N, C-alpha and C positions, 0 to 999 in steps of 0.2 A: 604477232597477235595470237592469243590463245585460241584453240579450237572452241567453237560454240557448241554447247549442249543444252538440253532442255532443263538441266539442273540449274538451281540458283547459283551454283559455284562454277567458276571457269574450269574447264578440263585442263588442269595445269599441275604438273608434279609439285608436291609439297602442300597442296590443298588437303583439308581434312574432312572427315565425315562421310567418306565413301564406303559403300558396302557392296557385296556381291550382287544384291538385288538391283543396284543401279545399272548393272550391265544388261538388264532386261529392257532398258530404254533404248530404242533403236538409234537415237542420235548419239547417246553416250557410247554405245557399242561401236558405232561407226568411227568415233574418235579413238577408241581403245584399239581397234584392229589396225590402225595406221601406225602404231608404234609398238614398243616392247615395254609393257607396264606390269606392275604388281600393285595390290592393295595391301599395305603393311600397317596393321593396327589402325585401319581407317584412313591412312594417308596414301594418296596416289603417288606412286613411286616409279620413276623411269629406270629401266634396266640398263646396265652398262653395255658398251658395245661388244659385239661378238667377234673375237679375233679368229683368223683362220686356224691357227694352231689349237686354240681352245675348243674348236668344233671338230677338228680332225681326229684328235686323240679319243674323245668319247665315241666317235663313229667306229673307230677300230676296236675299241673295247666292246661295244655292242655286238660287233661281228663275232668276237671270241665267245661271248656269252651265248649268243644265238646258236652258234655251231654246237656248243656243248649241250644246250637244252635239246636241240634236235637229235643229237647223237644218243642222249640218255632218255629220250622219250618224255620230255617234260614240256608240253605245249605252252607257249606263251608268246606274246608279241610286244615289241618295242614301239614307242612313238616318240618323236622329238618335239621340243617346245610345248610341253603339256601344261595346261593351266589347271591347277588343283585348288578347289575351294576348301580350305581348312575350316573356316566358319565365315560368318557374314563379314567380319572386318579383316579377313586375311585371304587373299587370292594370290597364290604363288604360281610362278612360271618355272617348271622344272625343265632342265635341259633334256632329260630323257626319263621315261617311266616305262616299266614293264608290267603288263597285266596278264594274268593267267586266265583260263576260261572261267574259273570260279570268280575272279575279280570282275570279269566282264559281266557275269550274271548279276553280281551285286550292284554294279554300276547301272545296269538296265533297270533293276528294281528301284534303286535310289532315284533314277531319272523319272520313273513312273510315279513314285511317291511325291516327287517335286513337281509333278504335273508338267513335265517337259514333253512337248509334242514330238520332237525328234531326238531320241536318245543319242544318235550319232553326232548331234550338234550340241551336246550338253557337256559342259566342263566336268572334269573328274570330281565326283562327289564322295568317293570311297578311297581308303588307303591302298595305293598300288603295292604289289609285292616288292618292287624295287624302284627306287628313285636314284638317278645319277645327276650330280651337279658338277659342272666344270667351272673351277674357280677362275674368276676374272681378276686381274691385277687391280689392287686398290679396294676390292670388295670381298676380301677373304673372310672377314668376320661374319658377313651375312650368310655365307654358305656353311662356315665351320661352327658357328654358334647359334645364330637366330634360326635359320632354316632347320638345322639339326634338332633343335629343341622342339620346334613346331611339328616337324614330321614325326617325332617320337610321340608327342601328345596326340597326334592324329591317328597313329597306329600303323605307320608305314613299316613293314617288316624289315626291310633292308635299305640302308642309306649309304651310298658310296660318294666320296669326295675325291674327284680327280683334279689334279693340278698339273696341267701340261707344261707349265712354265718351270715349276720346281721338279717336274718329272716324278710325281708321287701319286700313290693311290691308297686311300683308306677305305676299308669295307667294314661298315658297322651293322650290327644285327640287333634288333629290338629284343630286350630282355627285361621283363618286369616293368615296362613303362619308360625305360631309358635305354640308350644304345650302349652296347658292349662292343669292343673292338673284335671283329672276327679275324681280320688280317690286314696288314699294311706293309708297304714296301716302297722302294724308290729305285730310280736308275735302271739297272739290269736285273733286279730281283725277279723271282717267279713267285707269285702269290697263289696260295691254295685256300680257296674259300669254302669253308664248311657248310655255309648256308645253301650252297648249290652243289652238293656232294660230288666230289671229283673234279670240280672246276679248277683248272690251273691257268693262270694268266701270266705269260711272259712279258713283263713290263717293257722290255727293250723294243718290242714290236709296236708299242703304242705311240712312241715319240717320233717327232719329225727329225729326220737326220740333219745334222748341222751342215750348212753350206760348204761345199768343197772349195779349197783355195784356188 
């Protein structure tokens, strides 16, 4: 049986006409938080399952980035499973997002303009400095094409696509409204990312070791 909401529509993946404003309804919000959903062009969409490997590699990647930013005096904070409102018909769930102090100030202002009572319980309304998506098998197109295009339209400065199963990382940097490839590699390559001056990522350290015989 589909979860019940106060909307005339059942809270069921595949139903249409959903917007970010619907999430202000407490009954709809209660259904939303019980699963992993996105609103994709007004369609309620269920997110694919999160595999251990698909979560392990981004966590390791964030540790490298965080250590580099701390060392180079670039204050910023990561968060996981971040919901980003691109516009009314598009609410995306990013695997990870990085906000600088300037981003956080913009988010607080955006929350105020949206008349949110509690800024800390407000979905992200502004473009983060960095979004990382970990590719799920069978859903590659959503991350590599759809989300990439939408994050560029929204103004996300850096978009990284991590594929723990293919053992690859693509780092894209916004350039004139579209993404240009900053750096990419696979396997045991070491990536040097210009967008975060001096950042070197030894990819071999991101992957899960194969089981021993």
